[in-house]
SEDREN-450425 format. One line per field, with one value per residue: residue number from 1; residue in one letter; y, x, z of N, C-alpha, C, O, CB in turn. Coordinates in pm, whole numbers. Glycine has a CB too. Layout:
N
resi	NUM,...
resn	A,...
nY	Y,...
nX	X,...
nZ	Z,...
caY	Y,...
caX	X,...
caZ	Z,...
cY	Y,...
cX	X,...
cZ	Z,...
oY	Y,...
oX	X,...
oZ	Z,...
cbY	Y,...
cbX	X,...
cbZ	Z,...
END
This chain:
113
resi	1,2,3,4,5,6,7,8,9,10,11,12,13,14,15,16,17,18,19,20,21,22,23,24,25,26,27,28,29,30,31,32,33,34,35,36,37,38,39,40,41,42,43,44,45,46,47,48,49,50,51,52,53,54,55,56,57,58,59,60,61,62,63,64,65,66,67,68,69,70,71,72,73,74,75,76,77,78,79,80,81,82,83,84,85,86,87,88,89,90,91,92,93,94,95,96,97,98,99,100,101,102,103,104,105,106,107,108,109,110,111,112,113
resn	M,R,K,I,E,Q,E,T,I,N,A,I,R,D,R,K,E,Y,W,H,K,A,N,M,E,V,E,T,N,T,D,N,E,G,Y,T,V,V,S,V,M,L,H,G,H,T,I,M,E,I,S,D,S,I,I,L,I,S,D,C,G,Y,Q,T,S,T,T,K,S,R,L,N,A,I,L,S,E,L,I,P,G,Q,A,S,V,Y,Q,K,N,F,E,W,F,L,V,A,N,G,E,T,R,E,M,F,A,E,N,I,Y,A,I,G,R
nY	1969,1718,1497,1239,1248,1202,970,800,845,703,453,372,395,197,-7,-122,-429,-382,-103,101,408,613,794,697,463,223,-23,-281,-469,-755,-843,-1125,-1107,-1006,-745,-457,-286,-4,81,370,477,697,745,499,483,472,658,699,489,357,259,129,270,437,677,689,902,1030,1206,1077,1172,1337,1656,1776,1957,1799,1580,1686,1768,1547,1397,1603,1596,1325,1327,1526,1405,1169,1226,1490,1840,1771,1711,1847,1920,2174,2435,2670,2899,2734,2503,2226,2172,1981,1984,1819,1621,1844,2003,2165,2061,2059,1880,1686,1568,1245,1144,957,1010,985,996,1011,852
nX	-1696,-1616,-1820,-1706,-1513,-1664,-1787,-1570,-1485,-1723,-1666,-1456,-1531,-1725,-1561,-1510,-1435,-1320,-1342,-1410,-1377,-1357,-1072,-994,-952,-1021,-919,-955,-768,-673,-443,-233,-243,-490,-524,-679,-632,-688,-637,-592,-619,-498,-507,-396,-185,-65,-195,-292,-307,-499,-500,-639,-488,-348,-273,-125,34,72,225,309,469,329,235,-29,-339,-543,-428,-410,-651,-793,-663,-711,-981,-1055,-910,-1040,-1257,-1213,-1043,-1145,-1062,-794,-596,-424,-359,-174,-61,185,360,435,526,436,275,218,-11,-38,-87,-21,174,349,470,694,606,761,802,709,773,651,425,309,19,-110,-408
nZ	-43,-316,-509,-566,-343,-125,-172,-165,101,216,118,262,516,511,501,290,58,-174,-381,-642,-850,-1126,-1083,-843,-590,-335,-107,125,353,554,786,912,1168,1233,1214,1040,724,554,239,26,-305,-571,-892,-914,-730,-399,-181,91,377,619,956,1268,1445,1297,1077,751,504,167,-85,-315,-508,-642,-624,-638,-671,-689,-542,-294,-233,-220,5,210,234,322,554,694,751,905,1094,1245,1215,1321,1139,850,512,329,89,39,-103,-323,-181,6,307,605,866,1189,1441,1660,1535,1250,957,676,397,199,-138,-248,28,328,560,920,1081,1396,1536
caY	1835,1677,1352,1129,1228,1159,815,739,824,587,304,372,375,66,-122,-223,-506,-320,-8,209,496,714,771,649,314,175,-148,-331,-595,-775,-921,-1245,-1110,-952,-588,-386,-154,42,156,453,491,789,713,369,538,488,811,702,376,372,150,155,351,543,721,708,957,1056,1265,991,1254,1428,1736,1849,2023,1684,1491,1752,1777,1403,1398,1659,1537,1196,1340,1593,1327,1074,1325,1632,1928,1741,1703,1895,1977,2293,2473,2790,2953,2611,2390,2158,2152,1908,2009,1707,1603,1956,2046,2197,2014,2053,1765,1624,1493,1077,1079,897,1085,920,1083,936,863
caX	-1635,-1657,-1887,-1609,-1458,-1754,-1812,-1429,-1500,-1808,-1618,-1348,-1611,-1795,-1479,-1561,-1313,-1277,-1413,-1307,-1462,-1282,-944,-1007,-968,-1030,-905,-930,-705,-666,-341,-240,-293,-644,-555,-744,-568,-760,-541,-683,-542,-556,-442,-296,-76,-147,-200,-317,-314,-562,-565,-694,-413,-238,-293,1,-10,177,175,350,544,253,185,-129,-429,-646,-417,-431,-803,-836,-620,-786,-1134,-1077,-867,-1160,-1389,-1154,-994,-1179,-979,-672,-481,-470,-225,-182,53,237,485,484,553,346,280,133,-32,-86,-17,24,314,351,618,717,584,862,769,725,760,525,409,236,-42,-184,-561
caZ	-102,-444,-472,-542,-206,-31,-196,-132,236,252,99,388,652,526,499,163,45,-287,-438,-745,-939,-1198,-1031,-692,-544,-174,-73,283,377,716,803,992,1334,1253,1184,914,684,426,142,-74,-404,-661,-1015,-894,-623,-266,-134,216,450,751,1042,1373,1526,1257,933,661,389,64,-240,-428,-604,-728,-529,-730,-615,-650,-436,-172,-211,-167,138,311,251,404,691,785,802,978,1234,1218,1287,1379,1042,705,405,261,27,78,-194,-405,-65,87,453,685,1005,1248,1597,1698,1446,1135,908,542,326,73,-245,-217,135,384,701,1007,1168,1522,1544
cY	1779,1521,1233,1108,1165,1011,721,725,718,482,273,326,226,-49,-203,-287,-431,-253,63,283,605,680,729,505,287,26,-202,-451,-631,-879,-1026,-1218,-1033,-813,-557,-292,-134,127,238,488,608,767,594,387,545,602,832,561,407,243,212,287,472,576,745,790,1014,1105,1180,1067,1342,1528,1859,1872,1900,1592,1551,1764,1629,1380,1464,1625,1441,1234,1449,1517,1217,1118,1448,1737,1876,1748,1786,1927,2070,2316,2612,2805,2799,2503,2364,2150,2032,1942,1888,1689,1723,2044,2075,2135,2024,1922,1750,1534,1338,1032,1037,947,1011,1029,980,954,885
cX	-1706,-1741,-1794,-1540,-1557,-1778,-1688,-1444,-1612,-1759,-1500,-1432,-1688,-1691,-1488,-1408,-1234,-1363,-1307,-1432,-1365,-1140,-893,-1015,-959,-1012,-881,-879,-698,-537,-341,-261,-418,-644,-606,-648,-641,-657,-631,-570,-583,-436,-342,-195,-138,-97,-215,-339,-359,-566,-628,-631,-326,-285,-168,-62,92,125,222,430,466,172,86,-255,-555,-574,-428,-570,-868,-793,-689,-933,-1134,-1031,-961,-1259,-1332,-1129,-1024,-1095,-850,-538,-522,-334,-265,-53,55,363,534,525,440,351,190,117,-98,-15,61,160,286,491,569,685,688,784,797,741,637,541,314,151,-126,-338,-606
cZ	-236,-416,-482,-436,-118,-48,-176,22,270,216,203,509,639,479,359,106,-85,-348,-549,-810,-984,-1161,-893,-649,-406,-190,69,274,542,705,868,1134,1317,1214,1056,873,561,338,22,-175,-518,-777,-1000,-787,-501,-197,59,257,592,817,1193,1469,1444,1106,834,549,309,-44,-351,-540,-682,-639,-597,-626,-573,-543,-294,-137,-145,-21,234,336,343,548,771,818,895,1102,1217,1270,1341,1279,907,640,333,196,51,-17,-261,-290,-33,230,520,849,1077,1359,1659,1648,1338,1052,753,480,186,-4,-219,-69,223,523,781,1073,1287,1516,1690
oY	1792,1449,1136,996,1076,936,598,617,642,386,159,233,152,-157,-324,-227,-425,-309,76,241,676,573,730,439,344,-41,-162,-538,-550,-977,-1055,-1307,-987,-758,-630,-223,-221,232,187,521,610,771,588,292,606,630,923,494,466,140,331,370,565,489,850,767,1049,1075,1201,1017,1412,1497,1980,1812,1899,1532,1483,1769,1609,1347,1406,1629,1454,1192,1458,1549,1169,1069,1524,1716,1954,1776,1789,1952,2067,2250,2675,2727,2756,2398,2444,2112,2004,1930,1851,1730,1714,2127,2017,2167,2006,1834,1813,1443,1307,915,1080,934,963,1135,883,1064,896
oX	-1827,-1721,-1809,-1498,-1523,-1788,-1694,-1423,-1582,-1801,-1457,-1401,-1707,-1725,-1474,-1301,-1112,-1468,-1184,-1547,-1303,-1087,-778,-1109,-863,-1077,-781,-928,-714,-533,-455,-294,-452,-749,-578,-586,-658,-607,-714,-456,-701,-314,-233,-121,-244,18,-176,-395,-288,-615,-655,-692,-261,-332,-110,-174,197,19,186,449,511,65,106,-265,-631,-644,-451,-605,-953,-876,-728,-989,-1203,-1090,-957,-1343,-1417,-1176,-937,-1052,-794,-422,-638,-228,-372,48,-47,458,649,563,346,460,84,204,-208,99,176,225,187,604,455,758,668,715,905,728,527,643,223,199,-193,-387,-726
oZ	-259,-318,-408,-406,-40,49,-171,76,361,281,220,584,736,430,340,105,-94,-380,-549,-821,-905,-1191,-849,-694,-354,-271,127,201,633,630,904,1212,1426,1183,961,953,476,379,-52,-143,-554,-760,-1056,-761,-483,-164,132,170,673,769,1212,1536,1493,1033,859,503,363,-97,-467,-651,-772,-587,-608,-518,-476,-462,-194,-19,-58,65,335,446,443,647,894,903,970,1205,1175,1384,1418,1311,866,698,272,222,80,-7,-250,-341,-33,272,464,934,1035,1378,1701,1711,1295,1088,711,526,82,41,-170,-36,192,591,714,1113,1253,1493,1716
cbY	1716,1669,1318,1128,1359,1236,791,842,954,586,278,534,511,64,-209,-116,-677,-395,88,116,561,866,868,704,229,212,-183,-343,-588,-853,-871,-1324,-1027,-962,-501,-311,-153,135,36,601,361,956,836,336,682,364,885,791,309,429,27,29,255,478,851,561,1046,947,1419,928,1176,1346,1790,1750,2146,1587,1424,1877,1812,1285,1439,1785,1473,1062,1383,1701,1254,1028,1334,1659,1978,1605,1540,2037,1879,2403,2437,2792,3044,2650,2422,2046,2283,1774,2132,1598,1481,1930,1953,2341,1835,2087,1768,1536,1545,1017,1133,728,1239,840,1187,999,729
cbX	-1646,-1512,-2010,-1525,-1413,-1877,-1862,-1288,-1528,-1929,-1562,-1276,-1735,-1937,-1519,-1659,-1350,-1228,-1473,-1185,-1596,-1325,-893,-1125,-868,-1188,-818,-1057,-558,-832,-264,-121,-179,-704,-432,-886,-403,-897,-433,-766,-535,-582,-372,-211,-16,-139,-361,-424,-186,-702,-441,-694,-321,-65,-366,76,-102,252,236,224,619,157,312,-174,-467,-693,-293,-372,-877,-768,-508,-777,-1198,-987,-711,-1228,-1485,-1046,-838,-1303,-1052,-691,-447,-579,-162,-221,61,268,632,624,633,344,237,178,-118,-86,96,28,421,332,683,847,428,999,843,862,826,511,356,320,-145,-131,-631
cbZ	12,-549,-572,-620,-145,-39,-346,-179,297,208,-62,423,677,434,618,13,20,-367,-322,-892,-861,-1160,-1051,-638,-603,-87,-143,380,310,803,840,976,1462,1410,1195,939,664,464,68,-2,-455,-592,-1067,-1029,-653,-169,-224,243,445,742,1072,1433,1604,1265,940,604,413,25,-277,-490,-693,-823,-448,-878,-719,-789,-451,-175,-370,-257,144,293,127,344,691,726,670,922,1271,1265,1390,1438,1006,705,297,348,-113,236,-83,-513,62,50,514,666,1020,1169,1596,1812,1423,1141,968,518,290,122,-360,-291,191,371,690,1100,1075,1671,1486
END
């Protein structure tokens, strides 16, 4: 795991109000009902939103090795062995919730926690 990925995970776990370094940002917000949502951005695009019950992920149209690495590093720390993203024949796939499905560019995918 890259150092920036570990620092991003630390910011998520610490529920930092705002953290950024290089191309990564973490922002924690609480809505009117008291629910906390942590947003993870790569190059200003939200690639992940984390709440107590669900994780939303997206490649934001950038199916790059960096995006995949960031998603997998965070997923492996938050829900170890339960979700991952991989590439085969230039297509992306999400393994989560007991199934494998193709990830289409810019779509948002939900993973239960």
